[in-house]
N, C-alpha and C positions, 0 to 999 in steps of 0.2 A: 567550250565557250557559249555552247547552247547549255551542259549540264551544267553550270554555276548560275545559269538563268534561271534553268528550272527549279534551281537549289531555294534559290533570291524567293522565286515565287509562290515555292513551296513554304518556306519559312513567314512572308509576309501573309502568307490564307492563316497560317497557325496565330500569328499576332493578333490576328482580326481577330480569328473565331475567340484567343485568346479575352479578345476584350469587351466582344460583346456576350461574353456569356451569360449578363445579367439584363440581356436584353439592350443594354444603353452599353455606347461605347465609352470609354474612358480615354476623358481629357488628361494630357500630359502635359497640358501649358502651364507655367509656371503662376501661381495669382502673382496681383499686385499690390495684394497686401499681406502682411504677419498673418500665418496659421494658427488659428485660436485651437486647443484640442481640450479635451475635457471630458471626463468617464469616472464615475462614480463606483465602487468595489462595496459589496458590502461586509458586514461586518458581523463576527458569530461569539461575544466576551460570553466567559464564565459565569454563571449564578445567572445569566437572565432568562432562563425555559425551564418549565416546571414539567414534571410527567401527564398532564392532564391536558397543558397545551400540545403534547406529542402524543398522547391518545393512549398511553403506555397503563396499564394494570399494574394493583400491585404485586402479580405473579411475574409477569415481566422484568418489573426492576429486580425481583428477586433473583430471579433468569439472567440478565446482566452483573448485577451483583458476581454472579458465583462464577459466569463465564471469566469476569474480571481476573476473579480471586487464582481460576484456572490457573490463565495464563500467569500472573504473579507467581504462584505456587510450584509450576511447573517450570519454571526457569531458575528459582532458584537450587529446586533438585537437580536440577541440570548443573548447572553452577558447580556443586560440589561434585558430582557424578565427575565433573571434566578434573578437578582437583584432583582425582581419583583413578585417573588416566583409561575411566571408562566409554571417553567418547575422545576421539581424537577433532586430528586437522581443527578447522576455526569452529570462535563458537559465539556469534553476537545476539547479545541478549538485548532483551525488546523493554527489559522493567522499567517502569513510568509511562509507557508507551499505548496500554491498556486500552485508552478509552479511544484512543485513536480506531482500531481497529474492530472495537466491541461497535460503534456507534455505526462502524462503514456497513461492517456485516448486519445491523440490525435495519440496513436504510436497503437494502436489495432484495432481490429471491434471488437465494444461495440454491440452486443449481440450476439454478436457469439465465444469472447475469453470469459475466466472467473476472477474477480477481487476480491482477499478476503484480508483483513486489521483487525490492530486492532479498540483497543476503539477511535482512532481518524480521523474518519472516514464521516467527514461531508461534508468536500472538497473531495473525494473522489466520495462519491454519486451525488453530483452535477457535475462533473467535469464529469461522464457516464451519465450524461441528464437527472438523476432523478431531478423533480420539488421541488421549494421551498415550493409551497405548502403541497405536502406530508410529507417531509422532515419534516418542524415547523410543522405540527399536528402531525409528531411524538414526535418532543422534549417535549409536550404539553401533550403527553400521552393519543390523540385521537383514533377514531377511524379510519378517513382518514389518518391515517400516515402510511407512507412504510413499516410498521409490524405493523400495527389499533393496535397503541397504546400499544403493549405489549411490546418491545424493549426499547425503549427514546432512549436515546442520543447511548449509545454503541452498539443498534443492529440494525443499519438500514438494508435493506435487499430488494433485488427487483430482480424477478427472473427473468422479460421479459430482464432486464440489465447484468444478468449474476454475480448480486454481491449478494456477499455471506456472507456477515457481515464485519463488525461489531461484534466482539466479546472482552469481556473482561479481559480473563484470558490471562495475558504476555509469548505471543510467542504456545499458546495453541493453534492456529487456523491455524498454520503451516503445523504441520500435515496434517491438512486437506485440503490444498491448496496443498499439494503433494498427493492425492487422489484424489482431481479433476483434476490434472493433467492428474494423472494416467486413468481418465475414459476418457481423451480428448484420451489417446493414445489408449485405448480400441476401443472406437467406433471411433477411425481413422476420427475424424472429421474434423481435419487439426487446432483445437483451440489450446490455449495455458492458461496458467491460471500464472496471476501477481500477485504475495505475497508480502503483502506489513507487515514492524513488523519496531520496533524500535531500538535504537542503545540497551536499556536495555534487551530486548530478548534475543542479545545474548549471552547471562550468562545462558542462560536454555538449560535446555539437550536434550529436542524435535527440538527444532531446528537444531541442531549437526546432531538427526538423523534423519531428514527430510534430510539433505544436501546430507548425506549416500546415505539414499535409491534416492533419486529421482537421484542420480548421478549411483546410481548402474541398475534402471533401464531405466535408459537414459528417464528422459520424460520431455513434454511441458513444462518449468514451468522458472518462471524467480524470483529468491527472490530478493527482493527489499528493502533495510536496509534504512529504514530514521533515519539518525543519526544526532536527532536533540541538539546531546553533551551534553545531562542531562538526560535522562530517565523518571526516577520519579522526580528527585532534585538532583541526586550524577551526579557530570560528568565523562563522562565517564574514564577519565584518574585515576579517586580515584576507578572504581571497571572493570578495565581491561588493564591485562598487554601487552597483544597487544590490540591498540585502532586503528589499521590499519584492518577493518575489513574487506574490499574488501582480503587483505590476506586471508584469511580464507577460500579462492572457491579452494587456490590446496591443500589442506586440503581431496578434496574430487573428486580431478580431473577434477574441473571445470573451464574455465577463469572465470573472474572478473574483475568490472572495479571502478573506483573512479571517481564522476561524479557532478556537482557543483550545489545541487537544486533551488541554487538561480537565475538562469539563465532558462526559459521555453526552448530553442533553447537548452540547453545543452543536457538537460532531453529526450528532443525527440530524440534528434541526437544518445543517447545512448542507449532508448529503442528501437528503429527501428532497431537498429542491432542486437540486444541481443533479440529482440519478435524475427529475422526472422533464429536467431539460438536455438530458444526453437523447433520452425517449423519444422525443422529437428533433434526434440529429440535430442538436445544441452541443457539444463541449467548452469545456468548462477548463477553468485551471482552477485549485482550492489550494492557499499552504496553508494548513498545519501547524500551528507553531506547538510544541509538545518537548518533553526533556528525558534522557539517556541519564539513570543513577548510573549506571555501570559503566563502565571505559566503553572505546568501539567496540573491543573483543574481549576475548580474558587476558586476552595480552598486553593487556592497555592498562597503565596506570593510572590514568588522565591524569597525570601532571598537572596540565593546561590551566585547569580551574578550581576557584579555591574550594576550600571545606566550608566556607561561607556561603555562596553562590549553591551547592547543593541542600544543605542542610534551608536553605531557604527556599527552593526547588516542593523537596518535600514534602513543604507545608501546603504542596498545590496537588500533590498527587492526587491521583482520579479513582482509586477505590478507599480509600478513605472520606474524599471529598462525597462519594456515593453515600456511604455508608452514615455519615455526617445525616445531608437528608433525608433518609429511611427513617433514621430516630428521631430529626426534628418535625418529620412531619406524622409522627406516629405511623411509622407503613411496616415499622419491624419494631424488635427486641433485638438489644444487644446477647442474649442466652440464642433465640436466634442467627444471630449474625453468626456466632461463636460455632455453633451446631455445623454450618453449612464450612466455616473453613475446614474446623473438624471432618469434614465430608469430602473436602474437595483435598484436602494431605493426602489420607487415606488412598484416592483414588490417584495422585499422582505417586505414592507408595509403591501404591498395586502394579503402576508403567513401569516403573525400578524393574522390579519382579520379572516382569515379561518380557520386557529387553534381553535382559539377563537371560531368560531360558530360551531364547529364540534362539534359531541357530543363526553363524555366520552362512552369507552367502552358498553357492557352489559351483567352483569353479564354471561348468557350463553356461552359468546365467551372465557370464560374462557378455557372451555373442545375442541374448537377449533384451528385446527392448529398445533395440538400436536404432535398427530398419521396419518401414512399416511391413515389406513381405517375410513370406513366413522362410526364406528362404534367400541365404546370399552366394551364389558359383561364381562370384568374384571377393571373395577372401578366403586364405589360404586356407 
């Protein structure tokens, strides 16, 4: 009986401590009047921002354009190599979403801030500065790949870039992103963690648990929902009662915003603000609406959408949008942009040749990069 009393007293003390965490006791009484709730969410539409506003030079714009084009050409070639059975397993292409990865990469301190994402990871890897050679070699399962040929398409990794994957379980990496953000705060290194996931992951409990914990601990994290509108193949309106994903931020007392992911300037404008907030330990939720032109993976014929819809979306293409901007503002010429495209194609072709020549991982490497300690006496 005494033991039960002590446990009840301890539980009461914990409750009281929690309720007074902010210096004030939480009032749990039901108010006599109806509750009125109001929250404002910022929006970042396409075509609303200029390079001058973002402080970007002509050289910056050409570098951004080249990187987006590198992602596009790399994945087009990867699709060809998959068809030739040079790439095995799954291949989830990012074609159409390049403004999201590039805008995000240009809004952080690469190598200091952390990034983690799901299995559609090639574009983000290239945006962070990983080479086409190491990325293509990984797709080929070769030892010179970024994950030494062990990860394949879904598990890119680069410690020097603080790129922590590439994860195959829907929503499973989001708690890891929270853990990485916690590490940044614990070390007081000023870093933030960008945690990317798709619209389909919003139905996973781990995502909401992660958001709750990030808000509770005030972690330096930006949750980025890449809403390409179909998850694996089901339209968001068929899967979610509330399709306005940015509004979920209100559930966890975080700011939220809605971003047009087909405009690299819009993504950059939004990310700069919310990364700055994260550095002050204010987590946030960004819904970035984008569109993938290919199926969920190479095995998906994408019959759940019409050709008319796809063609209409291609008119919003982020690379063509930036190219038009460069030409309209006299910042480049068709000849210069064509030369960039030719250079990118050569780089991608060279990466295929590099991957072909790279050897497969030796059998003994199966035991490497598994545990932190140098020897494993508990393994047979």
